[in-house]
MDAnalysis code that builds the backbone (N, CA, C; Angstrom):
import MDAnalysis as mda
import numpy as np

u = mda.Universe.empty(579, n_residues=193, atom_resindex=np.repeat(np.arange(193), 3), trajectory=True)
u.add_TopologyAttr("name", ["N", "CA", "C"] * 193)
u.add_TopologyAttr("resid", np.arange(1, 194))
u.add_TopologyAttr("resname", ["MET", "VAL", "ILE", "SER", "GLY", "ALA", "ARG", "ASN", "ALA", "LEU", "ASP", "ILE", "GLY", "CYS", "GLY", "THR", "GLY", "ASN", "LEU", "LEU", "ALA", "LEU", "LEU", "ARG", "GLY", "ARG", "VAL", "ALA", "GLU", "VAL", "THR", "GLY", "LEU", "GLU", "PRO", "ASP", "PRO", "VAL", "THR", "ALA", "ARG", "VAL", "ALA", "ALA", "GLN", "ARG", "PHE", "ALA", "GLY", "ASP", "SER", "ALA", "VAL", "ARG", "VAL", "LEU", "ASN", "VAL", "ASP", "PHE", "ALA", "ALA", "ARG", "GLU", "PRO", "HIS", "ARG", "ARG", "TRP", "ASP", "ALA", "VAL", "THR", "LEU", "VAL", "ALA", "VAL", "LEU", "HIS", "HIS", "LEU", "PRO", "LEU", "VAL", "PRO", "ALA", "LEU", "ARG", "GLU", "LEU", "ARG", "ASP", "CYS", "LEU", "ALA", "PRO", "GLY", "GLY", "ARG", "LEU", "VAL", "ILE", "VAL", "GLY", "CYS", "TYR", "ARG", "GLU", "ALA", "GLY", "PRO", "ALA", "ASP", "LEU", "LEU", "ALA", "ALA", "VAL", "PRO", "ALA", "VAL", "ILE", "ALA", "ASN", "PRO", "ILE", "VAL", "GLY", "MET", "ILE", "LYS", "HIS", "PRO", "ALA", "ARG", "ALA", "ALA", "GLY", "LEU", "PRO", "ALA", "HIS", "MET", "ARG", "ALA", "PRO", "THR", "ALA", "ASP", "PRO", "GLN", "GLU", "THR", "LEU", "ALA", "GLU", "ILE", "ARG", "ALA", "ALA", "ALA", "ARG", "GLN", "THR", "LEU", "PRO", "THR", "ALA", "ARG", "ILE", "ARG", "ARG", "ARG", "LEU", "PHE", "TRP", "ARG", "TYR", "THR", "LEU", "VAL", "TYR", "ASP", "ALA", "PRO", "PRO", "ALA", "ASP", "THR", "GLY", "ARG", "SER", "THR"])
u.atoms.positions = np.array([
    [-12.694, 7.378, 0.210],
    [-11.542, 7.774, -0.613],
    [-10.973, 6.552, -1.347],
    [-10.842, 5.431, -0.691],
    [-10.076, 4.367, -1.246],
    [-10.818, 3.602, -2.333],
    [-12.017, 3.127, -2.057],
    [-12.572, 2.085, -2.929],
    [-14.098, 2.203, -3.153],
    [-14.597, 3.366, -3.238],
    [-16.029, 3.518, -3.470],
    [-16.453, 2.780, -4.733],
    [-17.377, 1.844, -4.602],
    [-17.853, 1.083, -5.707],
    [-17.026, -0.086, -6.094],
    [-15.939, -0.385, -5.412],
    [-15.085, -1.550, -5.787],
    [-15.749, -2.865, -5.403],
    [-15.607, -3.848, -6.246],
    [-16.088, -5.192, -5.968],
    [-14.977, -6.083, -5.409],
    [-13.758, -5.776, -5.848],
    [-12.617, -6.595, -5.358],
    [-11.417, -5.707, -5.115],
    [-10.555, -6.178, -4.253],
    [-9.373, -5.391, -3.888],
    [-8.198, -6.321, -3.700],
    [-6.996, -5.785, -4.018],
    [-5.744, -6.475, -3.831],
    [-4.879, -5.631, -2.926],
    [-4.439, -6.227, -1.779],
    [-3.506, -5.563, -0.882],
    [-2.184, -6.231, -0.974],
    [-1.212, -5.496, -1.481],
    [0.153, -6.026, -1.699],
    [0.992, -5.771, -0.504],
    [1.597, -6.849, 0.036],
    [2.333, -6.762, 1.275],
    [1.372, -6.632, 2.480],
    [0.431, -7.502, 2.537],
    [-0.697, -7.344, 3.457],
    [-0.346, -7.531, 4.938],
    [0.865, -7.998, 5.199],
    [1.231, -8.154, 6.623],
    [0.321, -9.153, 7.303],
    [-0.074, -8.844, 8.521],
    [-0.968, -9.709, 9.284],
    [-2.419, -9.496, 8.968],
    [-2.732, -8.556, 8.092],
    [-4.077, -8.439, 7.588],
    [-4.903, -7.261, 8.150],
    [-4.227, -6.279, 8.736],
    [-4.979, -5.156, 9.313],
    [-5.765, -4.420, 8.231],
    [-5.174, -4.112, 7.100],
    [-5.869, -3.408, 6.046],
    [-6.854, -4.363, 5.379],
    [-6.534, -5.612, 5.267],
    [-7.488, -6.610, 4.687],
    [-8.781, -6.572, 5.457],
    [-8.709, -6.482, 6.786],
    [-9.924, -6.469, 7.607],
    [-10.762, -5.210, 7.291],
    [-10.119, -4.063, 7.125],
    [-10.829, -2.862, 6.794],
    [-11.441, -2.926, 5.377],
    [-10.670, -3.469, 4.458],
    [-11.212, -3.596, 3.080],
    [-12.353, -4.561, 3.042],
    [-12.253, -5.646, 3.826],
    [-13.302, -6.665, 3.824],
    [-14.633, -6.066, 4.254],
    [-14.614, -5.078, 5.062],
    [-15.880, -4.398, 5.473],
    [-16.510, -3.577, 4.386],
    [-15.760, -3.347, 3.245],
    [-16.288, -2.495, 2.222],
    [-16.317, -3.154, 0.823],
    [-15.650, -4.278, 0.692],
    [-15.493, -4.913, -0.611],
    [-15.903, -6.384, -0.489],
    [-16.535, -6.936, -1.546],
    [-16.973, -8.297, -1.504],
    [-15.876, -9.318, -1.531],
    [-14.773, -9.057, -2.218],
    [-13.697, -10.025, -2.359],
    [-12.350, -9.337, -2.188],
    [-11.537, -9.857, -1.272],
    [-10.245, -9.243, -0.962],
    [-9.134, -10.265, -1.042],
    [-8.056, -9.917, -1.684],
    [-6.865, -10.819, -1.754],
    [-5.671, -10.057, -1.187],
    [-4.920, -10.739, -0.360],
    [-3.689, -10.151, 0.189],
    [-2.475, -10.964, -0.268],
    [-1.424, -10.257, -0.643],
    [-0.191, -10.902, -1.015],
    [0.827, -10.605, 0.082],
    [1.482, -11.611, 0.620],
    [2.473, -11.394, 1.663],
    [3.643, -12.377, 1.449],
    [4.843, -11.841, 1.102],
    [5.969, -12.721, 0.843],
    [6.572, -13.421, 2.036],
    [6.413, -12.852, 3.226],
    [7.002, -13.419, 4.428],
    [6.136, -14.603, 4.904],
    [6.643, -15.819, 4.930],
    [5.786, -16.990, 5.290],
    [5.171, -16.911, 6.628],
    [5.908, -16.471, 7.645],
    [5.337, -16.430, 8.999],
    [4.194, -15.404, 9.113],
    [4.447, -14.231, 8.501],
    [3.431, -13.186, 8.529],
    [2.218, -13.591, 7.699],
    [2.440, -14.218, 6.549],
    [1.334, -14.666, 5.717],
    [0.501, -15.721, 6.442],
    [1.144, -16.569, 7.201],
    [0.407, -17.597, 7.974],
    [-0.480, -16.941, 9.030],
    [0.018, -15.901, 9.684],
    [-0.812, -15.208, 10.701],
    [-2.029, -14.602, 10.022],
    [-1.835, -13.936, 8.867],
    [-2.959, -13.325, 8.147],
    [-3.961, -14.370, 7.691],
    [-3.471, -15.503, 7.138],
    [-4.350, -16.540, 6.640],
    [-5.184, -17.140, 7.810],
    [-4.552, -17.360, 8.952],
    [-5.282, -17.849, 10.129],
    [-6.362, -16.861, 10.580],
    [-6.057, -15.609, 10.477],
    [-6.995, -14.550, 10.908],
    [-8.270, -14.601, 10.096],
    [-8.191, -14.959, 8.811],
    [-9.330, -14.960, 7.912],
    [-9.752, -16.351, 7.487],
    [-9.359, -17.360, 8.303],
    [-9.605, -18.752, 7.922],
    [-11.063, -19.070, 7.668],
    [-11.977, -18.431, 8.348],
    [-13.405, -18.703, 8.155],
    [-14.120, -17.871, 7.145],
    [-13.403, -17.000, 6.426],
    [-13.990, -16.051, 5.491],
    [-13.550, -16.401, 4.091],
    [-14.493, -16.980, 3.321],
    [-14.122, -17.373, 1.964],
    [-13.929, -16.180, 1.001],
    [-14.310, -15.006, 1.441],
    [-14.152, -13.808, 0.591],
    [-12.796, -13.187, 0.699],
    [-11.951, -13.714, 1.620],
    [-10.602, -13.175, 1.831],
    [-9.615, -14.306, 1.536],
    [-8.688, -13.987, 0.602],
    [-7.597, -14.923, 0.311],
    [-6.296, -14.256, 0.672],
    [-5.445, -15.028, 1.352],
    [-4.088, -14.571, 1.650],
    [-3.129, -15.510, 0.962],
    [-2.292, -14.962, 0.085],
    [-1.355, -15.762, -0.672],
    [0.082, -15.460, -0.213],
    [0.830, -16.500, 0.062],
    [2.247, -16.341, 0.490],
    [3.096, -16.174, -0.759],
    [2.939, -15.042, -1.452],
    [3.714, -14.721, -2.653],
    [4.054, -13.210, -2.630],
    [5.034, -12.893, -3.482],
    [5.331, -11.479, -3.634],
    [4.572, -10.915, -4.810],
    [4.731, -9.660, -5.072],
    [3.986, -8.971, -6.125],
    [4.246, -9.609, -7.489],
    [5.438, -10.031, -7.758],
    [5.802, -10.634, -9.061],
    [5.051, -11.954, -9.309],
    [4.607, -12.608, -8.267],
    [3.962, -13.928, -8.402],
    [2.414, -13.809, -8.366],
    [1.930, -12.581, -8.471],
    [0.453, -12.410, -8.481],
    [-0.149, -13.026, -9.724],
    [-1.477, -13.052, -9.803],
    [-2.171, -13.495, -11.018],
    [-1.928, -12.424, -12.056],
    [-1.099, -12.704, -13.065],
    [-0.604, -11.656, -13.958],
    [-1.667, -10.965, -14.832],
    [-2.746, -11.669, -15.169],
    [-3.778, -11.079, -16.071],
    [-4.996, -10.615, -15.349],
    [-5.040, -10.780, -14.032],
    [-6.201, -10.340, -13.251],
    [-6.202, -8.845, -13.090],
    [-7.343, -8.242, -13.166],
    [-7.512, -6.781, -12.941],
    [-8.362, -6.564, -11.680],
    [-8.010, -5.552, -10.950],
    [-8.670, -5.266, -9.648],
    [-9.271, -3.903, -9.646],
    [-10.385, -3.794, -8.935],
    [-11.066, -2.520, -8.750],
    [-10.276, -1.585, -7.834],
    [-9.562, -2.171, -6.898],
    [-8.760, -1.380, -5.975],
    [-7.485, -2.171, -5.668],
    [-6.325, -1.424, -5.652],
    [-5.035, -2.021, -5.271],
    [-4.424, -1.131, -4.244],
    [-3.972, -1.723, -3.144],
    [-3.388, -0.958, -2.035],
    [-2.012, -1.468, -1.689],
    [-1.167, -0.554, -1.233],
    [0.150, -0.891, -0.712],
    [0.431, 0.099, 0.436],
    [0.810, -0.478, 1.562],
    [1.193, 0.373, 2.697],
    [2.648, -0.013, 3.076],
    [3.531, 0.978, 2.970],
    [4.982, 0.795, 3.262],
    [5.568, -0.412, 2.551],
    [5.230, -0.528, 1.234],
    [5.661, -1.658, 0.468],
    [6.404, -1.224, -0.811],
    [6.013, -0.142, -1.446],
    [6.531, 0.245, -2.742],
    [8.063, 0.383, -2.685],
    [8.624, 0.825, -1.577],
    [10.090, 1.010, -1.541],
    [10.834, -0.331, -1.539],
    [10.140, -1.418, -1.403],
    [10.745, -2.760, -1.511],
    [10.810, -3.232, -2.986],
    [10.195, -2.483, -3.890],
    [10.117, -2.887, -5.297],
    [10.887, -1.889, -6.188],
    [11.272, -2.314, -7.377],
    [11.875, -1.349, -8.306],
    [10.806, -0.346, -8.755],
    [11.059, 0.936, -8.467],
    [9.997, 1.951, -8.530],
    [9.257, 2.063, -9.884],
    [9.934, 2.400, -10.946],
    [9.244, 2.627, -12.189],
    [8.580, 1.355, -12.768],
    [9.273, 0.188, -12.772],
    [8.594, -1.022, -13.254],
    [7.396, -1.373, -12.369],
    [7.523, -1.179, -11.064],
    [6.430, -1.507, -10.163],
    [5.203, -0.585, -10.431],
    [5.454, 0.690, -10.595],
    [4.345, 1.585, -10.938],
    [3.644, 1.227, -12.203],
    [4.392, 0.838, -13.216],
    [3.792, 0.370, -14.483],
    [2.923, -0.851, -14.224],
    [3.457, -1.835, -13.514],
    [2.710, -3.061, -13.248],
    [1.517, -2.797, -12.369],
    [1.620, -1.892, -11.411],
    [0.464, -1.544, -10.572],
    [-0.638, -0.935, -11.417],
    [-0.247, -0.033, -12.292],
    [-1.204, 0.595, -13.202],
    [-1.929, -0.470, -14.037],
    [-1.157, -1.442, -14.521],
    [-1.708, -2.511, -15.346],
    [-2.564, -3.512, -14.588],
    [-2.475, -3.485, -13.245],
    [-3.299, -4.396, -12.425],
    [-4.729, -3.863, -12.258],
    [-4.924, -2.592, -12.589],
    [-6.237, -1.972, -12.331],
    [-7.244, -2.270, -13.403],
    [-8.457, -2.544, -12.983],
    [-9.584, -2.617, -13.895],
    [-9.937, -1.204, -14.362],
    [-10.569, -1.045, -15.487],
    [-11.001, 0.306, -15.923],
    [-11.762, 1.009, -14.772],
    [-11.334, 2.223, -14.484],
    [-11.966, 2.983, -13.395],
    [-11.468, 2.587, -12.007],
    [-10.496, 1.635, -11.911],
    [-10.020, 1.167, -10.656],
    [-9.122, 2.225, -9.994],
    [-8.852, 1.993, -8.698],
    [-8.068, 2.997, -7.952],
    [-6.859, 2.319, -7.275],
    [-5.742, 2.950, -7.438],
    [-4.500, 2.557, -6.757],
    [-4.234, 3.511, -5.620],
    [-4.027, 2.970, -4.401],
    [-3.735, 3.784, -3.245],
    [-2.420, 3.253, -2.612],
    [-1.474, 4.157, -2.535],
    [-0.163, 3.784, -1.939],
    [0.091, 4.736, -0.738],
    [0.407, 4.123, 0.363],
    [0.985, 4.866, 1.491],
    [2.414, 4.410, 1.506],
    [3.320, 5.324, 1.144],
    [4.705, 4.930, 0.962],
    [5.703, 5.661, 1.870],
    [6.883, 5.177, 1.879],
    [8.001, 5.777, 2.644],
    [8.969, 6.410, 1.661],
    [9.593, 7.471, 2.013],
    [10.606, 8.080, 1.121],
    [11.881, 8.370, 1.943],
    [12.978, 8.540, 1.240],
    [14.240, 8.878, 1.838],
    [14.352, 10.368, 1.945],
    [14.712, 10.869, 3.100],
    [14.866, 12.316, 3.315],
    [16.066, 12.814, 2.484],
    [15.913, 13.998, 1.911],
    [16.982, 14.581, 1.122],
    [16.725, 16.086, 1.024],
    [17.529, 16.891, 1.619],
    [17.395, 18.312, 1.493],
    [16.617, 18.986, 2.609],
    [16.684, 20.291, 2.601],
    [16.065, 21.089, 3.677],
    [14.542, 20.940, 3.800],
    [13.841, 20.816, 2.638],
    [12.391, 20.643, 2.727],
    [11.978, 19.409, 3.482],
    [12.681, 18.304, 3.215],
    [12.412, 17.041, 3.950],
    [12.734, 17.155, 5.426],
    [13.863, 17.800, 5.728],
    [14.217, 17.954, 7.129],
    [13.212, 18.830, 7.877],
    [12.739, 19.896, 7.242],
    [11.750, 20.723, 7.860],
    [10.437, 19.966, 8.054],
    [10.037, 19.211, 7.035],
    [8.818, 18.423, 7.142],
    [8.906, 17.350, 8.189],
    [10.096, 16.935, 8.530],
    [10.272, 15.867, 9.537],
    [10.135, 16.370, 10.987],
    [10.268, 17.695, 11.185],
    [10.194, 18.247, 12.556],
    [8.951, 17.806, 13.311],
    [7.730, 17.998, 12.707],
    [6.520, 17.547, 13.459],
    [6.543, 16.036, 13.766],
    [7.064, 15.251, 12.836],
    [7.116, 13.794, 13.056],
    [8.060, 13.457, 14.193],
    [9.205, 14.126, 14.267],
    [10.167, 13.882, 15.335],
    [9.556, 14.168, 16.713],
    [8.734, 15.219, 16.724],
    [8.060, 15.604, 17.986],
    [6.939, 14.625, 18.309],
    [6.101, 14.299, 17.274],
    [4.906, 13.531, 17.509],
    [5.178, 12.011, 17.693],
    [6.251, 11.528, 17.070],
    [6.489, 10.068, 17.064],
    [6.557, 9.458, 18.486],
    [7.347, 10.011, 19.412],
    [7.368, 9.396, 20.756],
    [6.041, 9.572, 21.496],
    [5.327, 10.641, 21.236],
    [4.068, 10.873, 21.907],
    [3.028, 9.808, 21.437],
    [2.951, 9.647, 20.123],
    [2.029, 8.627, 19.538],
    [2.421, 7.256, 20.062],
    [3.706, 6.996, 20.112],
    [4.172, 5.688, 20.637],
    [3.763, 5.445, 22.039],
    [3.858, 6.453, 22.882],
    [3.418, 6.301, 24.315],
    [1.918, 6.111, 24.409],
    [1.166, 6.770, 23.559],
    [-0.322, 6.627, 23.596],
    [-0.706, 5.262, 23.137],
    [-0.110, 4.795, 22.023],
    [-0.497, 3.491, 21.469],
    [0.044, 2.347, 22.273],
    [1.193, 2.529, 22.923],
    [1.828, 1.445, 23.690],
    [2.285, 1.990, 25.046],
    [1.334, 2.208, 25.963],
    [1.680, 2.810, 27.266],
    [2.597, 1.954, 28.116],
    [2.563, 0.632, 27.940],
    [3.416, -0.218, 28.734],
    [4.557, -0.769, 27.840],
    [5.660, -1.043, 28.441],
    [6.816, -1.581, 27.660],
    [6.450, -2.977, 27.192],
    [6.666, -3.236, 25.922],
    [6.328, -4.509, 25.279],
    [7.490, -5.475, 25.460],
    [7.175, -6.750, 25.628],
    [8.187, -7.776, 25.757],
    [8.859, -8.047, 24.398],
    [8.181, -7.748, 23.293],
    [8.740, -7.987, 21.986],
    [7.897, -7.256, 20.970],
    [8.320, -7.295, 19.744],
    [7.548, -6.642, 18.666],
    [6.235, -7.370, 18.433],
    [5.155, -6.600, 18.191],
    [3.882, -7.285, 17.832],
    [4.036, -7.996, 16.480],
    [3.140, -8.921, 16.219],
    [3.228, -9.744, 15.005],
    [3.257, -8.941, 13.728],
    [2.523, -7.828, 13.692],
    [2.461, -7.022, 12.470],
    [3.708, -6.209, 12.205],
    [4.668, -6.291, 13.117],
    [5.936, -5.532, 12.934],
    [7.182, -6.458, 12.793],
    [6.934, -7.750, 12.549],
    [8.018, -8.674, 12.457],
    [8.506, -9.072, 11.080],
    [7.759, -8.664, 10.051],
    [8.167, -8.997, 8.674],
    [9.422, -8.223, 8.335],
    [10.238, -8.740, 7.406],
    [11.449, -8.050, 6.975],
    [11.115, -6.660, 6.433],
    [12.006, -5.724, 6.676],
    [11.834, -4.351, 6.171],
    [13.070, -3.871, 5.482],
    [12.954, -2.774, 4.739],
    [14.073, -2.183, 4.066],
    [13.944, -0.670, 4.151],
    [15.050, 0.053, 4.162],
    [14.982, 1.499, 4.158],
    [14.663, 2.001, 2.759],
    [13.847, 3.038, 2.653],
    [13.561, 3.617, 1.337],
    [14.796, 4.186, 0.661],
    [14.905, 4.011, -0.635],
    [16.044, 4.520, -1.396],
    [15.736, 5.790, -2.166],
    [14.461, 5.896, -2.590],
    [14.073, 7.054, -3.423],
    [13.592, 8.223, -2.558],
    [13.912, 9.414, -3.004],
    [13.398, 10.624, -2.354],
    [12.000, 10.870, -2.854],
    [11.311, 11.754, -2.155],
    [9.966, 12.142, -2.569],
    [9.986, 12.767, -3.977],
    [10.977, 13.550, -4.256],
    [11.112, 14.126, -5.592],
    [11.272, 13.048, -6.679],
    [12.040, 12.023, -6.398],
    [12.245, 10.932, -7.346],
    [10.923, 10.114, -7.527],
    [10.193, 9.961, -6.460],
    [8.926, 9.236, -6.545],
    [7.903, 10.040, -7.358],
    [7.905, 11.350, -7.109],
    [6.985, 12.221, -7.890],
    [7.315, 12.146, -9.388],
    [8.637, 12.209, -9.710],
    [9.068, 12.136, -11.127],
    [8.666, 10.803, -11.759],
    [8.840, 9.692, -11.036],
    [8.474, 8.424, -11.584],
    [6.991, 8.302, -11.754],
    [6.221, 8.859, -10.845],
    [4.762, 8.835, -10.991],
    [4.332, 9.678, -12.197],
    [4.938, 10.831, -12.384],
    [4.598, 11.689, -13.577],
    [4.839, 10.903, -14.861],
    [5.849, 10.079, -14.888],
    [6.216, 9.304, -16.054],
    [5.216, 8.176, -16.315],
    [4.769, 7.500, -15.248],
    [3.966, 6.281, -15.419],
    [2.490, 6.470, -15.083],
    [2.203, 7.347, -14.150],
    [0.823, 7.617, -13.655],
    [0.564, 9.129, -13.674],
    [0.499, 9.761, -14.850],
    [0.522, 11.220, -14.941],
    [-0.581, 11.914, -14.170],
    [-1.691, 11.244, -13.917],
    [-2.797, 11.906, -13.195],
    [-2.787, 11.562, -11.687],
    [-1.762, 10.911, -11.215],
    [-1.680, 10.549, -9.790],
    [-1.600, 11.798, -8.930],
    [-2.186, 11.702, -7.738],
    [-2.087, 12.748, -6.761],
    [-1.199, 12.276, -5.615],
    [-0.132, 13.031, -5.365],
    [0.814, 12.647, -4.317],
    [0.863, 13.758, -3.262],
    [0.803, 13.339, -2.004],
    [0.860, 14.270, -0.902],
    [1.864, 13.772, 0.165],
    [2.642, 14.720, 0.642],
    [3.524, 14.398, 1.771],
    [2.670, 14.219, 3.038],
    [3.006, 13.267, 3.832],
    [2.250, 12.969, 5.082],
    [3.203, 12.989, 6.271],
    [2.646, 12.913, 7.415],
    [3.414, 12.854, 8.672],
    [4.113, 11.483, 8.750],
    [5.180, 11.440, 9.546],
    [5.959, 10.239, 9.822],
    [6.670, 9.676, 8.563],
    [7.272, 10.626, 7.794],
    [8.111, 10.233, 6.656],
    [7.328, 9.400, 5.632],
    [6.090, 9.706, 5.480],
    [5.223, 8.992, 4.527],
    [4.708, 9.940, 3.458],
    [4.157, 9.328, 2.423],
    [3.411, 10.067, 1.384],
    [2.230, 9.174, 0.969],
    [1.258, 9.778, 0.365],
    [0.192, 9.016, -0.256],
    [0.188, 9.320, -1.752],
    [-0.103, 8.268, -2.507],
    [-0.232, 8.371, -3.926],
    [-1.601, 7.739, -4.288],
    [-2.443, 8.487, -4.949],
    [-3.756, 7.969, -5.367],
    [-3.841, 8.161, -6.859],
    [-4.121, 7.081, -7.554],
    [-4.254, 7.117, -9.013],
    [-5.523, 6.383, -9.407],
    [-6.321, 7.042, -10.281],
    [-7.548, 6.448, -10.777],
    [-7.315, 6.048, -12.249],
    [-7.527, 4.811, -12.590],
    [-7.431, 4.349, -13.954],
    [-8.526, 4.937, -14.763],
    [-8.305, 5.226, -16.015],
    [-9.376, 5.702, -16.879],
    [-10.562, 4.717, -16.884],
    [-11.758, 5.254, -16.987],
    [-12.924, 4.303, -17.069],
    [-12.911, 3.579, -18.412],
    [-13.674, 2.527, -18.469],
    [-13.808, 1.763, -19.709],
    [-14.365, 2.584, -20.819],
    [-13.865, 2.388, -22.039],
    [-14.442, 3.112, -23.176],
    [-15.789, 2.477, -23.492],
    [-16.806, 3.302, -23.452],
    [-18.150, 2.779, -23.673],
    [-18.461, 2.596, -25.190],
    [-17.579, 3.106, -26.003],
    [-17.766, 2.952, -27.465],
    [-18.746, 3.990, -28.058],
    [-19.280, 4.860, -27.202],
    [-20.206, 5.868, -27.701],
    [-19.420, 7.119, -28.064],
    [-19.757, 7.714, -29.151],
    [-19.122, 9.001, -29.516],
    [-20.070, 10.132, -29.138],
    [-19.463, 11.266, -28.828],
    [-20.294, 12.410, -28.408],
    [-20.302, 13.479, -29.486],
])
């Protein structure tokens, strides 16, 4: 789903590198951007021996501005950025035919969101007990970077995507998440039909 045929990928807000590791198994060159210096250092150390993985201690605004990527990913990051400008810039980061994949967080608003949250409220403690059966002494490294609560509702995110990424596919997911997948148009081959 994410990156079939991609040669390079950019993971924005890469954290300690969990998604970078998965992408590295499928893509020749992977770059992670992480604004938190401690978290970026953990990720950089994790991939210290792999020249195909770069971890940069920068935020999205400090990326290589003219570089285009075959795949761009964000997990629980978009709500840290100004929504419409970020979607425009993400679109512009893609190479022709590239794919943007966002796993995002939204602010609950209204009965539909409350109803959709019921399974998550039930499943959240169960998944927590399965993943962490013993009480932890502290937060794991991948959960220590600064966070922010989402400000936009799912309806607002859908409206912004319609404006900037009209062919994007957005789906509500469990645990107060959504996915957004957008495929950039392929390169114009210059052939007429």
